[in-house]
C-alpha positions in Angstrom: 72.7 80.6 126.7 73.7 77.2 125.5 75.5 75.3 128.0 77.0 72.0 128.3 75.6 71.0 132.1 77.6 68.7 134.3 75.4 65.7 136.1 76.3 67.0 139.7 78.4 70.4 140.6 76.1 73.2 141.6 72.2 71.9 140.6 70.8 74.9 141.5 72.9 77.0 138.6 74.0 79.7 141.2 76.7 80.6 139.6 74.6 81.9 136.8 73.1 84.3 139.2 75.9 86.2 139.7 80.0 86.7 137.8 83.2 85.7 139.8 84.3 89.7 139.5 81.4 90.7 141.9 81.6 89.8 146.0 78.0 89.1 147.6 78.5 92.5 149.1 78.3 93.9 145.4 82.2 95.4 145.6 84.6 93.9 143.1 86.1 90.9 143.9 89.7 91.0 142.8 90.8 87.7 140.8 94.6 86.7 141.3 95.1 83.5 139.1 97.8 81.1 139.3 100.2 81.8 136.7 99.2 78.9 134.1 101.9 76.4 132.6 101.4 73.7 129.9 102.1 73.1 126.1 99.2 75.3 125.4 100.2 78.2 127.2 103.6 77.8 125.6 102.1 77.8 121.9 100.0 80.6 122.9 103.0 82.3 124.2 104.7 82.2 120.6 101.8 83.0 118.8 101.2 86.0 121.0 105.0 86.7 120.0 104.4 86.7 116.7 100.8 88.9 116.7 102.7 91.5 118.8 105.6 91.8 116.6 103.6 92.6 113.9 100.7 94.8 115.9 104.2 96.7 116.9 105.9 97.0 113.3 102.8 97.8 111.2 102.9 101.5 111.3 106.6 101.6 110.4 105.6 98.4 107.3 105.1 101.3 104.0 104.5 100.0 100.6 105.9 103.4 98.2 106.6 105.3 100.8 103.4 105.2 102.6 101.4 103.3 105.6 99.9 99.3 105.1 97.9 100.6 107.5 96.2 103.5 108.4 92.6 104.5 110.0 92.2 108.2 110.3 88.7 108.8 111.0 88.9 112.4 111.7 90.1 113.4 107.6 88.4 110.0 106.8 91.1 108.9 104.8 92.0 104.7 105.2 94.7 102.8 103.7 94.6 99.0 103.9 97.3 97.1 102.7 98.5 99.8 100.7 95.1 100.7 99.1 93.7 104.4 99.9 90.4 104.4 100.5 87.9 107.5 100.5 84.8 108.6 101.6 83.1 107.6 98.1 84.4 104.5 98.9 81.9 104.0 102.0 80.0 101.6 99.9 82.9 99.2 99.9 83.6 99.6 103.8 79.6 98.6 104.5 80.3 95.8 102.7 83.6 94.8 103.7 82.1 95.2 107.7 79.2 92.7 106.9 81.5 90.3 105.6 83.6 90.4 108.8 80.7 90.3 111.1 78.7 87.0 109.1 82.5 85.9 109.1 82.5 86.4 112.8 79.4 84.3 113.2 80.6 81.3 110.7 83.8 81.4 112.9 82.1 81.0 116.4 79.8 78.7 115.8 82.7 76.8 114.6 85.3 77.4 116.8 83.7 79.2 119.8 85.7 82.3 121.5 89.2 80.8 120.1 89.7 84.4 119.0 89.7 85.8 122.3 91.7 82.9 124.0 94.3 83.7 121.4 94.1 86.7 119.5 92.3 89.6 120.8 94.5 92.5 121.6 93.0 92.9 125.0 93.8 89.0 125.9 97.3 89.0 124.8 98.7 92.6 126.3 96.8 91.3 129.5 98.0 87.5 129.7 101.2 87.1 127.9 102.4 91.1 128.4 101.0 92.4 131.9 100.5 89.8 133.7 103.8 88.1 133.3 105.7 91.4 134.3 103.0 91.3 137.7 104.4 88.1 138.4 107.8 88.4 137.6 107.9 91.9 140.4 105.1 90.6 142.8 104.9 86.6 142.4 102.1 84.0 142.0 99.1 84.5 143.4 99.1 83.1 146.6 103.1 85.5 147.1 100.3 88.3 145.6 96.9 88.0 147.6 99.4 88.5 150.7 101.9 91.3 149.6 98.3 93.8 148.8 96.9 91.9 152.2 99.9 93.9 154.0 100.4 96.8 155.7 102.2 100.1 153.6 105.5 99.1 153.9 109.1 100.0 151.9 109.1 96.7 150.5 105.5 97.0 149.3 105.8 100.3 147.7 108.6 99.6 146.0 107.3 96.8 144.1 103.8 98.3 143.3 105.8 101.1 142.5 108.4 99.5 140.0 105.0 97.4 138.3 103.0 100.8 138.3 106.4 102.2 136.0 107.1 99.3 134.0 102.7 99.2 133.1 102.7 103.1 132.5 105.7 102.6 130.0 104.5 99.8 128.3 101.0 101.6 128.0 102.2 104.4 126.7 104.1 102.5 123.8 100.9 101.0 123.3 99.6 104.7 122.8 101.8 105.4 120.2 101.5 102.6 118.0 97.9 103.1 118.5 98.0 106.4 117.4 100.4 105.9 114.9 97.5 103.7 112.9 95.3 106.4 113.5 97.1 109.8 111.7 100.4 107.9 110.6 104.1 106.8 112.2 105.2 110.5 110.1 102.6 112.3 112.0 103.5 110.6 115.0 107.5 111.5 114.3 106.7 115.2 113.6 105.3 114.9 117.8 109.0 114.1 119.0 110.8 116.5 116.5 108.4 119.7 117.1 107.9 118.9 120.9 103.6 118.8 122.5 103.4 122.9 122.1 103.1 122.4 117.8 101.0 119.8 117.8 99.0 119.9 121.0 96.0 117.9 119.7 97.6 115.0 118.7 100.1 115.1 122.4 96.6 115.4 124.6 95.6 112.1 122.7 98.4 110.6 123.5 97.8 111.0 126.7 94.6 110.0 126.9 95.5 106.7 124.9 98.1 106.0 127.9 95.7 106.9 130.5 92.8 104.4 129.3 95.0 101.4 128.4 97.0 101.8 131.9 93.3 102.2 133.5 92.5 98.7 131.6 95.8 96.7 132.7 96.2 97.8 136.0 92.2 98.0 137.2 89.9 96.7 134.6 91.7 93.9 133.6 89.0 90.9 133.0 85.9 93.1 133.1 87.0 94.5 129.8 85.9 90.7 128.4 82.8 90.8 131.1 81.5 93.9 131.1 82.8 96.1 127.9 83.5 93.6 125.0 80.3 92.5 123.1 81.5 89.3 121.5 81.0 87.9 124.8 77.6 88.3 125.0 76.8 87.2 121.2 78.5 83.8 122.2 75.0 82.6 123.9 73.2 82.9 120.7 75.8 82.0 118.2 77.0 78.5 119.8 75.2 75.2 119.5 75.8 71.9 120.3 78.5 70.7 117.3 80.0 74.1 118.8 83.8 73.6 119.6 84.4 75.1 123.1 86.8 74.6 125.9 84.3 71.8 127.9 84.6 69.8 130.4 84.0 65.9 130.2 81.5 65.4 132.7 80.4 61.9 131.4 84.4 61.0 132.4 84.3 63.0 135.3 81.6 62.7 137.5 81.1 62.0 140.4 83.6 63.9 141.1 85.7 63.2 144.7 89.5 63.8 146.3 91.5 60.7 145.7 92.8 58.4 148.3 96.0 56.6 148.2 95.7 52.9 148.4 91.7 53.5 147.9 90.4 51.7 145.0 88.1 54.7 143.1 84.6 54.1 141.8 84.6 58.1 141.7 85.0 60.1 138.1 88.4 61.5 137.0 88.4 64.6 138.6 89.3 64.7 142.0 88.2 68.1 142.5 91.6 70.0 143.3 90.6 73.7 141.6 93.6 73.9 139.8 91.4 74.9 136.7 89.6 77.3 138.4 92.8 78.6 140.2 94.5 79.5 136.6 91.3 81.1 135.1 91.9 84.6 134.6 88.0 85.3 134.7 87.5 83.4 137.9 84.6 80.8 136.3 84.6 77.0 136.9 84.6 76.0 133.2 83.1 72.5 135.1 79.8 74.4 135.2 79.6 74.6 131.3 80.4 76.8 128.9 80.0 80.9 130.4 79.7 84.6 129.2 83.1 85.1 130.9 85.1 81.8 129.5 87.5 83.8 127.0 88.8 80.1 125.9 92.3 80.7 127.1 93.3 76.9 127.3 94.8 77.6 131.2 92.3 75.3 132.7 93.7 72.2 129.9 97.1 73.4 130.5 96.1 73.1 134.3 93.4 69.8 134.2 96.3 68.0 131.7 98.9 68.4 134.7 97.2 67.0 137.3 96.0 63.7 135.1 99.6 62.8 134.6 100.2 63.0 138.4 97.3 60.9 139.2 97.9 58.7 136.1 95.4 59.2 134.4 94.4 60.5 130.3 94.6 63.6 129.8 91.6 66.1 128.6 89.1 65.8 130.8 88.6 69.4 130.0 89.6 70.2 126.1 88.7 71.6 123.1 85.6 69.5 122.3 82.1 70.1 121.5 78.5 69.0 123.8 77.8 67.0 121.1 80.7 65.0 121.6 80.6 64.7 125.2 77.1 64.2 125.2 77.4 61.5 122.2 80.7 60.7 121.4 80.3 62.2 117.9 82.6 63.7 115.6 82.3 67.1 114.2 79.5 67.0 111.6 78.5 70.4 109.3 75.3 71.7 109.9 72.4 73.4 108.1 73.4 76.3 109.6 77.0 76.2 109.3 76.3 75.7 105.6 73.5 78.7 104.8 76.6 81.0 106.9 79.5 79.9 104.8 77.3 80.1 101.2 76.2 84.5 102.6 80.0 84.2 103.3 81.2 83.2 100.0 78.7 85.7 98.1 79.5 88.6 100.5 83.0 87.9 99.8 82.9 87.4 96.0 81.2 90.7 95.8 83.3 92.3 97.7 86.0 91.1 95.8 85.3 92.0 92.4 84.0 95.5 93.8 87.4 96.0 94.5 88.8 94.8 91.7 86.7 97.4 89.6 87.4 100.1 91.5 88.8 103.0 89.5 91.8 105.0 90.5 89.5 108.2 89.5 86.2 109.2 90.7 84.3 112.0 89.0 81.2 113.6 89.5 79.8 115.9 87.1 76.4 117.7 87.4 74.6 120.3 86.0 75.0 123.6 88.2 71.0 124.1 89.8 69.0 127.5 88.5 70.9 127.5 85.7 69.3 127.9 82.5 70.7 127.1 78.5 72.9 129.5 76.6 72.4 130.7 73.1 75.7 129.9 71.1 76.4 131.6 67.3 76.8 128.2 64.7 73.3 127.2 66.4 74.7 125.8 69.3 73.7 125.6 73.1 75.7 125.1 76.2 75.0 124.0 79.2 77.3 125.3 82.9 78.2 122.1 84.7 79.8 122.0 88.3 82.7 119.1 88.2 84.3 117.2 91.3 87.5 114.9 90.5 88.7 113.0 93.5 92.1 111.0 93.0 92.4 108.2 95.2 96.0 106.9 94.3 99.2 108.4 95.5 100.1 109.7 92.7 99.5 113.2 90.9 97.2 112.5 87.6 96.9 114.6 84.4 93.1 114.6 83.5 91.2 115.1 80.1 87.5 115.3 79.8 85.6 114.8 77.1 82.4 114.2 75.7 81.5 110.9 73.2 78.2 110.7 73.2 76.3 113.3 71.3 79.5 114.4 70.0 80.0 117.8 71.3 82.9 120.4 72.8 84.2 121.4 76.6 85.1 124.8 77.9 86.3 125.8 80.8 85.8 128.0 83.0 89.0 129.8 83.8 91.9 127.4 84.0 90.0 124.5 84.2 91.2 120.9 85.8 94.5 119.6 83.9 95.9 117.4 87.0 95.1 116.0 90.4 97.5 116.0 93.4 97.8 112.5 94.9 94.5 112.0 97.0 93.2 115.4 96.2 90.1 116.7 95.4 89.5 119.0 92.4 86.7 120.9 91.8 85.7 123.3 88.6 83.5 124.1 86.3 82.7 124.0 82.4 80.7 124.8 79.4 79.5 121.4 77.2 78.8 123.0 74.2 76.1 120.8 71.5 74.6 121.5 68.1 70.7 121.8 68.2 70.5 119.5 65.7 71.8 116.9 67.9 68.8 117.5 70.7 66.3 116.0 70.5 64.8 116.0 73.8 64.3 118.4 76.4 66.4 116.8 78.6 69.1 114.7 77.0 71.4 112.1 77.9 75.1 112.5 77.3 78.2 110.4 78.2 81.8 111.9 79.5 84.6 109.8 79.6 87.5 110.7 81.6 91.4 110.0 80.3 94.7 110.2 82.3 98.0 109.8 80.3 95.5 108.5 77.1 94.2 105.8 79.5 90.1 105.9 80.0 89.8 106.1 83.7 86.2 107.1 84.2 82.6 107.3 82.7 80.6 109.5 83.8 76.2 110.6 82.4 75.0 113.4 83.3 71.7 115.6 81.6 71.6 118.2 78.6 68.8 120.6 78.4 68.1 122.8 75.4 65.1 123.6 73.0 64.2 120.5 71.2 64.2 121.4 67.3 
């Protein structure tokens, strides 16, 4: 992993051999971060409130009566910003994922793990919801540690019961929201109206999601970022010397040492107070440089700035910066790597937008029925039998009409045929295409068909016609 390395702390780099959440005996080392405060923490709180409001309001937001966002994986039904997507749009999904991955790479190259600290749902819920409740009920880090060390007693029982109950209720609401994005808020309302007995699958999923979220925020916590999330591990190959990260200015801070009144200070600005370590939710020492566990939450910046204020030193000993800026004092510069990622992202994004613009509301698949030969018809004509599948990707009923364009021909439906397609539905049928023998020049003739709805061309299709050669 790339890291900016301070000059004096931990010269052997032993901090790389283990993580702060694992003790020497291999047991879980519980992290008790001090309650953060400061300008950046207040800003993160505001950002979190906005994002949480959007997250919980999302399932209730609709366009023309349909969800703004829906990710129904089981039924392969997706709605993004009110636009429905079908399995037939899988190529768009793949392209969108590639675009998103390149965007993440470029964003990380530029801004490090800014997403993790400011917008990741795991960080927001843990630090801005559950951790705040924990501080309110159990107190700050020292009080929490003392409470956990106490023998069982009524006071400890009440506090733990209250905290766990609130955590479970919030986890239940998060699970409901998560499920609403998967199956839709209307389906979720049916669970409430009809009871669990009528919707056992939905109820079981809701309980499982609730238990998972409860387990994450009551016990697993920062391990989700350190152990589970792949983004932190990707950081090692994505960051470079010009990436903006939370960095310790070792040139200004070293050599570190305690401050003494009346003594002329010959050391660096870092007074080795460990406040930056005590507020870290993953238990790292940012002075050792960029580490996989760091989620860029900025708590260490606020803690350090408050200490600098007290000792009349400039703020920014720990700040958002880059290794290049700390080492040389240079300003941000656009590198060849950034340009390359930007060009790739621009190409992918432009292609995605173009495909979305030309995406049709209807998709038709017309294929000759396998194993069927051509049939001679009266009047010097020949017919082939075809299977047709028409997908209506919209939220409205769509009348349809199919006709042969090249060469001129006639369509005769088997049965009632397809006259209209229900919203977000697939209609299948069979029809004969009848051509004049004089229009058949080869054993396999290419024919073109057009699909109309309300006298408007919505889709074109091509297929093969087999017949006798004149």
